[in-house]
C-alpha positions as CSV (number, residue, x, y, z in Angstrom):
1,M,-59.3,32.5,-6.5
2,V,-58.8,29.2,-8.2
3,I,-61.4,29.9,-10.9
4,L,-59.9,33.3,-11.5
5,W,-56.5,32.0,-12.5
6,V,-57.9,29.1,-14.6
7,L,-60.3,31.6,-16.3
8,A,-57.5,34.1,-17.0
9,G,-55.4,31.4,-18.5
10,A,-58.4,30.1,-20.6
11,V,-59.2,33.6,-21.9
12,L,-55.5,34.2,-22.9
13,G,-55.4,30.7,-24.5
14,W,-58.4,31.5,-26.6
15,F,-57.0,34.8,-27.5
16,T,-53.7,33.4,-28.6
17,I,-55.2,30.9,-31.0
18,Y,-57.8,33.4,-32.3
19,F,-54.9,35.8,-33.0
20,Q,-52.9,33.2,-34.8
21,I,-55.9,32.3,-37.0
22,W,-56.4,36.0,-37.7
23,N,-52.6,36.4,-38.6
24,V,-52.8,33.5,-41.0
25,A,-56.0,34.9,-42.6
26,Q,-54.1,38.2,-43.3
27,L,-51.4,36.3,-45.4
28,G,-51.9,35.7,-49.0
29,P,-50.3,36.0,-52.4
30,H,-50.7,39.8,-52.3
31,T,-48.7,40.0,-49.0
32,T,-45.2,41.1,-49.4
33,P,-42.5,39.1,-47.5
34,N,-41.7,42.0,-45.2
35,V,-45.4,42.4,-44.2
36,A,-45.7,38.7,-43.7
37,L,-42.6,38.5,-41.5
38,A,-43.8,41.5,-39.5
39,L,-47.2,39.9,-38.9
40,V,-45.7,36.5,-37.9
41,I,-43.0,37.8,-35.6
42,G,-45.0,40.7,-34.3
43,G,-47.9,38.5,-33.4
44,A,-45.7,36.0,-31.7
45,L,-44.0,38.6,-29.6
46,I,-47.4,40.0,-28.5
47,R,-48.7,36.6,-27.6
48,W,-45.5,35.6,-25.7
49,T,-45.5,38.9,-23.9
50,L,-49.1,38.5,-22.7
51,V,-48.4,34.9,-21.6
52,A,-45.3,36.1,-19.7
53,V,-47.3,38.9,-18.0
54,L,-50.0,36.4,-17.0
55,F,-47.5,34.0,-15.5
56,W,-45.6,36.8,-13.8
57,A,-48.8,38.1,-12.2
58,A,-49.8,34.6,-11.1
59,L,-46.3,34.0,-9.6
60,Q,-46.8,37.1,-7.5
61,V,-49.6,35.2,-5.8
62,D,-48.0,31.7,-5.6
63,V,-46.8,28.8,-7.7
64,V,-50.2,27.1,-7.6
65,A,-51.8,30.2,-9.2
66,C,-49.2,30.0,-12.0
67,L,-49.9,26.3,-12.5
68,L,-53.7,27.0,-12.6
69,S,-53.3,29.7,-15.2
70,F,-51.0,27.4,-17.2
71,I,-53.7,24.7,-17.1
72,G,-56.4,27.2,-18.2
73,L,-54.2,28.4,-21.0
74,W,-53.4,25.0,-22.5
75,V,-56.9,23.6,-22.1
76,A,-58.4,26.6,-24.0
77,R,-55.7,26.4,-26.6
78,W,-56.3,22.7,-27.2
79,W,-60.0,23.2,-27.2
80,M,-59.7,25.9,-29.9
81,V,-57.3,23.8,-32.0
82,C,-59.8,20.9,-31.9
83,Q,-62.7,23.2,-32.8
84,V,-60.8,24.7,-35.8
85,N,-59.7,21.2,-37.0
86,A,-63.3,19.9,-36.7
87,G,-64.2,22.5,-39.3
88,R,-66.0,24.9,-37.1
89,N,-65.8,28.5,-38.3
90,F,-65.3,31.4,-35.9
91,K,-66.9,34.8,-36.5
92,G,-64.7,37.1,-38.5
93,L,-62.3,34.4,-39.6
94,G,-63.8,33.7,-43.0
């Protein structure tokens, strides 16, 4: 059960950073302000909702499950940030 919550957090952490990178890749000089705002706010709301659902589901089990999912989420997010900053390119991100 421990691995399940850490893995669920890690998958969601990877998804949130990947989705942020995708959102930024969609922005450019051709993007109108309304579309840019919708992408940024809409993407943030989707990511926050998914994180809230994960934490809610983990809290239904117990507090330790929630902490484990939080650890998985943040480890994966930091790993992705370090990979992107190191210059590694992810498929489909240009």
